[in-house]
C-alpha positions in Angstrom: 11.2 -2.6 -72.8 9.3 0.4 -74.1 5.9 -0.1 -75.6 2.9 2.1 -76.5 -0.6 1.3 -77.8 -2.9 3.9 -79.2 -5.8 4.5 -81.6 -5.5 6.9 -84.6 -8.7 8.5 -86.0 -9.1 11.5 -88.2 -11.4 13.7 -90.3 -14.6 13.4 -88.4 -16.2 16.5 -90.1 -18.9 17.2 -87.5 -21.1 19.3 -89.7 -24.1 21.7 -89.9 -24.3 20.6 -93.6 -26.0 17.5 -94.9 -22.8 16.3 -96.5 -19.1 17.4 -96.9 -16.5 15.7 -99.0 -18.5 12.5 -99.0 -18.7 12.2 -95.2 -21.8 11.1 -93.2 -22.4 14.5 -91.7 -25.7 13.7 -90.0 -24.4 10.5 -88.5 -20.9 11.9 -87.6 -21.7 12.4 -83.9 -23.1 8.9 -83.3 -20.2 7.3 -85.2 -17.7 9.3 -83.1 -19.4 8.5 -79.8 -19.7 4.8 -80.6 -16.0 4.7 -81.6 -15.1 6.4 -78.3 -17.1 3.8 -76.4 -15.3 0.9 -78.1 -11.9 2.5 -77.4 -12.7 3.0 -73.7 -13.1 -0.7 -73.1 -9.7 -1.6 -74.4 -7.9 -1.9 -71.1 -4.3 -1.3 -72.2 -4.9 1.5 -74.7 -2.6 4.3 -73.8 -4.3 7.2 -75.7 -6.4 8.3 -78.6 -4.7 10.4 -81.4 -7.0 12.7 -83.4 -5.3 14.2 -86.4 -7.6 17.1 -87.4 -10.7 18.1 -89.3 -12.9 17.3 -86.4 -15.2 20.1 -87.5 -16.5 21.0 -91.0 -17.7 24.6 -90.9 -16.4 25.5 -87.5 -19.7 26.8 -86.2 -20.5 27.1 -82.5 -22.9 24.2 -82.8 -20.3 21.9 -84.4 -17.8 22.8 -81.6 -20.5 21.9 -79.0 -21.2 18.6 -80.6 -17.6 17.6 -80.9 -16.5 18.7 -77.4 -19.6 17.0 -75.9 -18.6 13.7 -77.5 -15.0 14.2 -76.4 -16.2 14.5 -72.8 -17.4 10.9 -73.0 -14.0 9.6 -73.8 -12.3 8.2 -70.8 -8.8 7.6 -72.4 -6.2 10.3 -72.6 -6.3 12.1 -76.0 -4.2 14.2 -78.2 -5.3 16.4 -81.1 -3.8 18.4 -83.9 -5.9 20.8 -86.0 -6.9 20.4 -89.6 -7.8 23.0 -92.2 -11.5 22.6 -91.4 -11.1 23.4 -87.7 -11.8 27.1 -88.1 -12.6 29.3 -91.1 -11.8 32.7 -92.5 -14.5 32.7 -95.1 -17.0 35.4 -95.8 -19.5 32.8 -96.9 -19.4 31.4 -93.3 -20.0 34.5 -91.2 -21.0 32.4 -88.1 -17.8 30.3 -88.2 -15.0 30.5 -85.6 -11.7 31.7 -86.9 -9.0 29.0 -86.6 -7.3 30.6 -83.6 -10.8 30.8 -81.9 -11.9 27.2 -82.6 -8.7 25.3 -81.7 -8.6 26.4 -78.0 -12.2 25.4 -77.5 -11.4 21.9 -78.9 -8.2 21.6 -76.9 -7.5 24.2 -74.1 -3.9 23.0 -74.0 -3.4 25.0 -77.2 -4.9 28.3 -75.9 -1.4 29.9 -75.5 0.3 31.0 -77.5 -2.6 32.0 -79.8 -2.9 29.0 -82.2 -2.7 30.8 -85.6 -1.7 28.6 -88.5 1.7 26.9 -88.0 1.6 27.7 -84.3 -0.7 25.0 -82.9 2.2 22.6 -82.4 3.3 20.6 -79.4 5.7 17.9 -78.1 4.7 15.6 -75.2 6.1 12.6 -73.5 3.2 10.2 -73.5 5.1 7.4 -71.7 8.6 7.2 -70.3 10.9 7.3 -73.3 8.1 7.9 -75.8 7.7 11.4 -77.4 4.6 12.3 -79.4 5.1 15.4 -81.6 2.2 17.2 -83.2 2.9 19.5 -86.2 0.5 22.2 -87.5 0.4 22.0 -91.3 -2.4 24.6 -91.7 -2.1 27.6 -93.9 -4.0 30.8 -92.9 -6.0 31.2 -96.1 -6.0 27.9 -97.9 -6.7 24.2 -97.4 -3.3 23.2 -98.7 -0.6 22.5 -96.2 3.1 23.0 -95.3 5.5 23.1 -92.4 7.1 26.5 -92.5 10.7 27.5 -91.7 10.0 28.5 -88.2 8.2 25.3 -87.4 11.0 23.3 -89.1 13.5 24.9 -86.8 11.3 24.1 -83.8 10.9 20.5 -85.0 14.7 20.1 -85.3 15.2 21.4 -81.8 12.5 19.0 -80.4 14.1 16.0 -82.3 17.6 16.9 -81.0 16.2 16.9 -77.4 14.5 13.5 -78.0 17.3 11.6 -79.6 17.2 8.9 -76.8 13.5 8.4 -77.1 11.1 6.7 -79.5 9.5 9.5 -81.5 6.0 9.4 -83.1 5.0 12.3 -85.3 1.6 13.4 -86.3 0.6 16.0 -88.9 -2.8 16.6 -90.6 -1.5 16.8 -94.2 0.5 13.7 -95.3 4.1 14.4 -96.1 4.0 12.8 -99.6 1.5 12.2 -102.4 -0.7 9.1 -102.0 -1.5 8.8 -105.7 0.0 10.0 -109.0 -3.1 12.2 -109.3 -1.8 14.2 -106.3 0.8 15.9 -108.5 -1.8 17.5 -110.7 -3.9 20.6 -110.2 -5.7 21.2 -106.8 -5.0 17.6 -105.8 -1.6 18.9 -104.8 -3.4 20.4 -101.8 -3.8 16.9 -100.4 -0.3 16.7 -99.1 2.2 19.1 -97.5 4.0 21.1 -100.2 7.4 20.8 -98.5 6.9 17.2 -97.3 10.1 16.1 -98.9 12.0 18.6 -96.8 10.3 17.4 -93.6 11.2 13.8 -94.5 14.8 14.7 -95.2 14.9 16.1 -91.7 13.3 13.0 -90.2 15.8 10.8 -92.0 18.5 12.3 -89.7 16.7 10.9 -86.7 16.3 7.1 -86.9 14.4 7.1 -83.6 11.4 8.7 -85.5 9.5 5.5 -86.3 5.9 6.5 -87.0 4.3 9.3 -88.9 0.5 9.6 -88.8 -1.7 11.8 -91.0 -5.2 12.3 -92.3 -6.7 15.0 -94.6 -6.8 13.0 -97.8 -9.5 10.7 -96.4 -7.6 7.7 -97.9 -6.2 4.6 -96.2 -2.5 4.2 -97.0 0.4 2.5 -95.3 3.9 3.4 -96.7 7.2 1.9 -95.4 10.3 4.0 -95.4 13.6 2.6 -94.2 13.2 2.4 -90.5 9.9 4.5 -90.5 6.3 3.7 -91.1 3.9 6.4 -92.6 0.2 5.7 -91.8 -2.5 7.8 -93.5 -5.9 6.9 -92.1 -9.2 7.2 -93.9 -11.9 9.6 -92.6 -13.8 8.2 -89.6 -17.1 9.3 -91.1 -16.4 9.0 -94.8 -16.0 5.9 -96.9 -14.9 3.4 -95.8 -15.3 4.7 -92.2 -12.1 3.4 -90.5 -9.7 4.0 -87.7 -6.5 2.3 -86.7 -5.1 0.6 -83.6 -1.3 0.8 -83.4 1.1 -0.9 -81.0 4.8 -0.3 -81.2 7.2 -2.2 -78.9 10.9 -2.3 -78.4 12.4 -5.4 -79.8 15.8 -6.9 -80.6 17.0 -5.3 -83.8 14.5 -2.4 -83.8 10.9 -1.8 -83.1 8.0 -4.1 -83.7 4.8 -2.5 -85.1 1.4 -4.1 -85.1 -1.2 -1.9 -86.9 -4.7 -3.0 -87.5 -7.7 -1.4 -89.2 -11.1 -1.2 -87.4 -14.5 -0.3 -88.8 -16.2 2.7 -87.3 -19.7 2.3 -88.8 -22.3 -0.3 -89.5 -22.5 -1.8 -93.0 -25.6 0.3 -94.1 -23.8 3.5 -93.2 -20.6 2.4 -95.0 -22.6 1.7 -98.1 -24.3 5.1 -97.8 -20.9 6.8 -97.4 -19.7 4.9 -100.5 -22.5 6.2 -102.6 -21.9 9.8 -101.3 -18.3 9.5 -102.4 -19.3 8.1 -105.8 -21.6 11.1 -106.3 -19.0 13.6 -105.0 -17.5 16.1 -107.4 -14.1 14.7 -106.5 -14.9 11.5 -108.3 -15.1 13.2 -111.7 -12.0 15.3 -111.0 -10.0 12.2 -109.8 -10.7 10.0 -112.9 -13.4 11.0 -115.3 -13.2 7.6 -116.9 -13.7 5.5 -113.8 -16.8 6.1 -111.6 -15.3 4.0 -108.9 -11.7 5.1 -109.0 -12.0 7.6 -106.2 -13.8 5.2 -103.7 -11.3 2.4 -104.5 -8.5 4.8 -103.8 -10.1 5.9 -100.5 -10.5 2.2 -99.4 -6.9 1.3 -100.1 -5.5 -2.1 -100.8 -5.3 -5.0 -98.3 -1.7 -4.2 -97.5 -2.8 -0.7 -96.4 -5.0 -2.1 -93.7 -2.6 -4.1 -91.6 1.1 -4.3 -90.7 3.1 -6.6 -88.5 6.8 -6.5 -88.4 10.1 -4.8 -87.5 10.9 -1.3 -88.6 
């Protein structure tokens, strides 16, 4: 009976800045290293999945901090890039371009050159279990999509993996996580053609999990036969990651997903205050000072799942 057990963490934002999007920039390294240490002592954990925005400004110093922490992780790991993992920005002259930063983070993506939409991969992580990483980055924006070339590549990979359990990861979620996401620049928080990607996935019932980050919000959404997990930022309120076990069972697949805290209570409270003071709070709901942080934290049903899919 096939089974796989892994951790999902995202949006670490190792930063040269004091704060970015409400994250605990100055504590990001220690939170990440402590999380890796906790994961390393889980004896049956198969791998760690990191779904992008490990950097903030993509400077040489940020890359060194992240890769130094990554070398302390004893478990196998897999990474997809986010929009912060490299910059083309005249205001950041010391930043690595995206195609320069990504191979330093993960040398497995050095060739072909990982320009936007090209840092994709498909790997068998256990016998009969395929993990597919999509690259939803755009070359000149923080919005996301999966372009036509990558869609064709994805279809070919799914055709080749019809007899396997497939787990998909992509930095941008494939769907809005809140009604506000359909208005203004909040539309950049999910992949613009996510519905098209989901229609493709619907033709492959063996795709059981989709894991994303980017929005910094904790959400769990059930589709028929498929579970979409969006995980909150590791270093931004409420500082969480997930542990996910999926096992073959009579009548389908059994998923056990739990939420774990990545930071001590004082840091979580600090991250909450940073988010309350963030410019996003006013843009999200001018009439509710706590609407944004409540959205980030999610509801109790977003934190755990146990059942057949």
